C-alpha positions as CSV (number, residue, x, y, z in Angstrom):
1,M,-145.7,240.9,-53.6
2,M,-142.8,243.0,-52.3
3,Q,-145.0,244.2,-49.4
4,M,-145.8,240.7,-48.4
5,V,-142.1,239.8,-48.3
6,E,-141.3,242.9,-46.2
7,T,-144.0,242.0,-43.8
8,W,-143.4,238.3,-43.4
9,W,-139.5,238.1,-43.8
10,P,-139.0,236.9,-40.2
11,L,-141.3,233.9,-40.9
12,F,-139.4,233.1,-44.1
13,V,-136.1,233.1,-42.2
14,V,-137.5,230.8,-39.5
15,A,-138.9,228.4,-42.2
16,L,-135.5,228.3,-43.9
17,L,-133.6,227.6,-40.7
18,L,-136.1,224.9,-39.8
19,G,-135.7,223.3,-43.2
20,I,-131.9,223.3,-42.9
21,A,-132.1,221.7,-39.4
22,I,-134.4,219.0,-40.6
23,A,-132.2,218.2,-43.6
24,W,-129.1,218.0,-41.4
25,W,-130.9,215.7,-39.0
26,I,-132.0,213.4,-41.8
27,F,-128.7,213.3,-43.7
28,A,-125.9,214.1,-41.3
29,S,-126.8,213.1,-37.8
30,S,-127.8,209.5,-38.7
31,R,-124.8,208.7,-40.9
32,K,-123.2,206.4,-38.2
33,T,-123.7,202.9,-39.3
34,Q,-124.3,200.2,-36.8
35,V,-124.7,196.5,-37.4
36,R,-126.5,194.5,-34.6
37,D,-126.8,190.8,-34.1
38,H,-130.0,189.0,-33.0
39,S,-129.5,189.9,-29.4
40,G,-129.4,193.6,-30.2
41,A,-125.8,194.1,-29.2
42,D,-123.6,196.2,-31.4
43,V,-121.5,194.0,-33.7
44,L,-119.9,196.6,-36.0
45,D,-119.6,200.3,-35.2
46,E,-117.7,202.6,-37.6
47,G,-116.1,204.4,-34.7
48,A,-114.9,201.1,-33.1
49,A,-111.4,199.6,-33.5
50,P,-110.8,197.6,-36.7
51,A,-112.0,194.0,-36.7
52,A,-109.5,191.4,-35.6
53,R,-108.3,189.0,-38.3
54,N,-109.6,185.5,-38.3
55,Q,-106.5,183.9,-36.8
56,A,-108.0,180.4,-37.2
57,L,-107.8,180.7,-41.0
58,I,-104.3,182.2,-40.8
59,D,-103.0,179.4,-38.6
60,A,-104.7,176.6,-40.6
61,A,-102.6,174.2,-42.7
62,P,-102.6,175.0,-46.5
63,A,-105.1,173.0,-48.5
64,A,-102.3,171.3,-50.5
65,A,-100.8,169.9,-47.3
66,V,-104.1,168.1,-46.4
67,Q,-103.9,164.3,-46.9
68,P,-106.3,162.7,-49.3
69,P,-109.1,160.6,-47.7
70,V,-108.5,157.0,-47.1
71,V,-110.5,154.8,-49.6
72,P,-112.3,151.8,-48.1
73,P,-111.0,148.4,-49.4
74,G,-114.2,147.5,-51.2
75,V,-114.0,150.4,-53.7
76,A,-110.2,150.6,-54.3
77,G,-110.4,149.9,-58.0
78,A,-113.1,152.6,-58.7
79,G,-110.6,155.4,-58.4
80,T,-108.3,154.0,-61.2
81,A,-111.3,153.5,-63.5
82,V,-112.4,157.1,-62.9
83,A,-108.9,158.4,-63.4
84,A,-108.5,156.5,-66.7
85,A,-111.8,157.9,-67.9
86,V,-110.9,161.5,-67.0
87,E,-107.5,161.1,-68.7
88,A,-109.1,159.8,-71.9
89,Q,-111.6,162.7,-71.9
90,Q,-108.7,165.2,-71.4
91,I,-106.8,163.7,-74.3
92,R,-109.9,163.8,-76.6
93,M,-110.5,167.4,-75.6
94,A,-106.9,168.3,-76.3
95,E,-107.1,166.7,-79.8
96,E,-110.3,168.6,-80.6
97,A,-108.7,171.8,-79.5
98,E,-105.7,171.2,-81.7
99,A,-108.0,170.4,-84.7
100,A,-110.0,173.6,-84.1
101,E,-106.8,175.6,-83.9
102,A,-105.5,174.1,-87.1
103,E,-108.8,175.1,-88.8
104,A,-108.6,178.6,-87.4
105,Q,-105.1,179.3,-88.9
106,P,-105.2,182.1,-91.5
107,A,-104.9,181.2,-95.1
108,S,-101.3,181.7,-96.1
109,P,-100.5,183.1,-99.6
110,A,-99.6,180.6,-102.3
111,S,-96.2,182.3,-102.9
112,P,-95.2,184.4,-100.0
113,S,-92.3,186.8,-100.6
114,P,-89.1,185.4,-99.0
115,V,-88.3,188.6,-97.1
116,G,-91.9,189.8,-96.5
117,D,-93.6,193.1,-97.4
118,D,-93.2,196.5,-95.8
119,L,-96.4,196.4,-93.8
120,T,-95.8,200.0,-92.7
121,R,-97.2,201.0,-96.1
122,I,-100.6,200.1,-94.7
123,K,-102.1,203.2,-93.1
124,G,-102.4,202.5,-89.3
125,V,-99.4,200.2,-89.1
126,G,-96.3,201.8,-87.6
127,G,-93.0,200.3,-86.5
128,K,-94.1,198.8,-83.2
129,L,-97.2,197.3,-84.8
130,N,-95.1,195.9,-87.7
131,E,-92.9,194.2,-85.1
132,L,-95.9,192.8,-83.3
133,L,-97.4,191.5,-86.5
134,A,-94.0,189.9,-87.5
135,S,-93.9,188.1,-84.1
136,L,-97.4,186.7,-84.9
137,G,-96.1,185.4,-88.2
138,V,-97.8,188.1,-90.4
139,T,-95.3,189.4,-92.9
140,S,-97.0,189.9,-96.2
141,F,-99.9,191.9,-97.8
142,A,-101.2,188.6,-99.3
143,Q,-101.6,187.1,-95.8
144,I,-103.6,190.1,-94.5
145,A,-105.7,190.3,-97.7
146,A,-106.7,186.6,-97.2
147,W,-108.0,187.2,-93.6
148,N,-111.7,186.4,-92.9
149,D,-113.7,187.6,-89.9
150,A,-112.4,184.8,-87.7
151,D,-108.8,185.5,-88.6
152,I,-109.3,189.2,-87.9
153,D,-110.8,188.5,-84.5
154,R,-108.0,186.1,-83.6
155,I,-105.2,188.5,-84.6
156,D,-107.0,191.5,-83.2
157,A,-107.2,189.8,-79.8
158,Q,-103.4,189.6,-79.7
159,L,-102.7,193.2,-80.6
160,G,-103.1,194.6,-77.1
161,R,-103.4,198.4,-77.1
162,F,-103.7,198.3,-80.9
163,Q,-106.9,196.2,-80.7
164,G,-109.6,197.4,-83.2
165,R,-107.2,198.9,-85.7
166,I,-107.7,196.1,-88.3
167,R,-111.3,196.9,-89.0
168,R,-111.1,200.7,-88.2
169,D,-108.3,201.2,-90.7
170,S,-109.5,198.7,-93.3
171,W,-106.3,196.7,-93.4
172,V,-107.7,193.8,-95.4
173,E,-108.8,196.1,-98.2
174,Q,-105.5,198.1,-98.1
175,A,-103.5,194.9,-98.2
176,R,-105.5,193.5,-101.1
177,L,-104.8,196.6,-103.2
178,L,-101.1,196.6,-102.2
179,A,-100.8,192.8,-102.9
180,E,-102.3,193.3,-106.4
181,G,-99.8,196.2,-107.0
182,N,-102.8,198.5,-107.6
183,T,-101.1,201.7,-106.4
184,A,-103.5,204.0,-108.3
185,G,-106.5,202.3,-106.7
186,Y,-104.9,202.4,-103.3
187,E,-104.0,206.1,-103.5
188,E,-107.5,206.9,-104.9
189,K,-109.2,205.3,-101.8
190,F,-106.7,205.7,-99.0
191,G,-104.5,208.6,-100.0
192,K,-100.9,209.0,-101.1
193,L,-98.4,206.2,-100.2
């Protein structure tokens, strides 16, 4: 094998150089992108000057300033009927949204503590998160212990960078044990308070 390499090394060098030249031609020399229109003229060339802005759009009046179309006299009452129907539909949708929001509110404890609990006793809740929970109206272990999956999703969506902590740190289970006053059970499962 070594004898063959010693004999044919110039041919190997020529083949290597030829391969490099072909690779350069395929990948580097044809990198200039050109876009042509139907006539074959260059429309966009990467080496050309930047495209001019569409001055017609810049100079056009804002859409809000455009006057509404004139309604023919025969259909003048149709607009008010449509507007009334749309307004009634919007009111109905708003009432449905309020009813759904009222159903989605978390169950509050029967007898919440007047001051609230120290939520920082829950592992994973620090000072900033405690303040954020207080701003959302969450102040007691009993509230957190009563959360269902919908409540967790709703509160979790409002936690910003703390999102995902409720399930990851098992807040509901921790809060249940703390609300019951089961310190031994809490420390057995979650560690020392």
